[in-house]
matplotlib code that plots the C-alpha trace (Angstrom):
import matplotlib.pyplot as plt

x = [-1.6, 1.1, 3.5, 7.2, 8.4, 10.5, 14.0, 13.1, 12.3, 9.8, 11.5, 9.2, 5.5, 4.8, 1.3, -0.9, -4.3, -4.1, -3.4, -0.2, 0.8, 4.5, 6.8, 10.5, 12.1, 15.6, 17.5, 18.3, 21.8, 20.4, 22.8, 20.1, 16.7, 13.6, 10.6, 7.2, 3.8, 0.8, -2.1, -5.2, -3.3, -0.5, 3.0, 3.9, 7.7, 8.8, 12.0, 13.7, 16.3, 19.2, 21.8, 20.3, 16.7, 16.2, 16.6, 13.7, 11.6, 12.1, 11.1, 7.8, 6.6]
y = [6.6, 5.6, 3.0, 2.9, -0.2, -2.6, -1.3, 2.2, 5.5, 8.1, 11.5, 13.7, 13.7, 15.8, 17.2, 18.7, 20.2, 18.7, 15.1, 13.3, 12.5, 11.3, 10.1, 10.1, 7.4, 6.2, 3.3, 3.3, 4.5, 7.4, 6.5, 6.1, 7.8, 6.4, 8.2, 6.6, 7.6, 7.3, 5.5, 4.6, 5.2, 2.8, 3.4, 2.5, 2.5, 4.6, 4.1, 7.0, 6.8, 9.0, 9.9, 13.4, 13.6, 17.1, 15.5, 13.2, 16.2, 17.8, 14.6, 14.4, 17.8]
z = [15.7, 13.1, 14.3, 13.2, 11.4, 13.4, 14.3, 13.0, 14.8, 13.5, 13.4, 11.2, 10.3, 7.2, 7.4, 4.7, 5.5, 9.0, 7.8, 8.0, 4.4, 4.8, 7.6, 7.8, 9.9, 10.6, 11.9, 15.6, 14.7, 12.6, 9.8, 7.1, 6.8, 5.0, 3.5, 3.9, 2.4, 4.7, 3.1, 5.1, 8.3, 7.4, 6.2, 2.6, 2.0, -0.9, -2.9, -1.3, 1.4, 2.3, 4.9, 5.0, 6.1, 4.6, 1.1, 1.9, 3.1, -0.3, -2.1, -0.3, -1.5]

ax = plt.figure().add_subplot(projection="3d")
ax.plot(x, y, z, "-o")
ax.set_aspect("equal")
plt.show()
């Protein structure tokens, strides 16, 4: 199970071939969203963040 970073909430798991490849999280206030890459079951923060989570979903593909 992938755990959200402190003070963030996981909203979207992006799956490819049955494996979670990316995760989109937000702050508790949902004012900024972050894109993480999943490596070895752990989250690695990417340089991408946005006020619109759909932008991050496009970046992950």
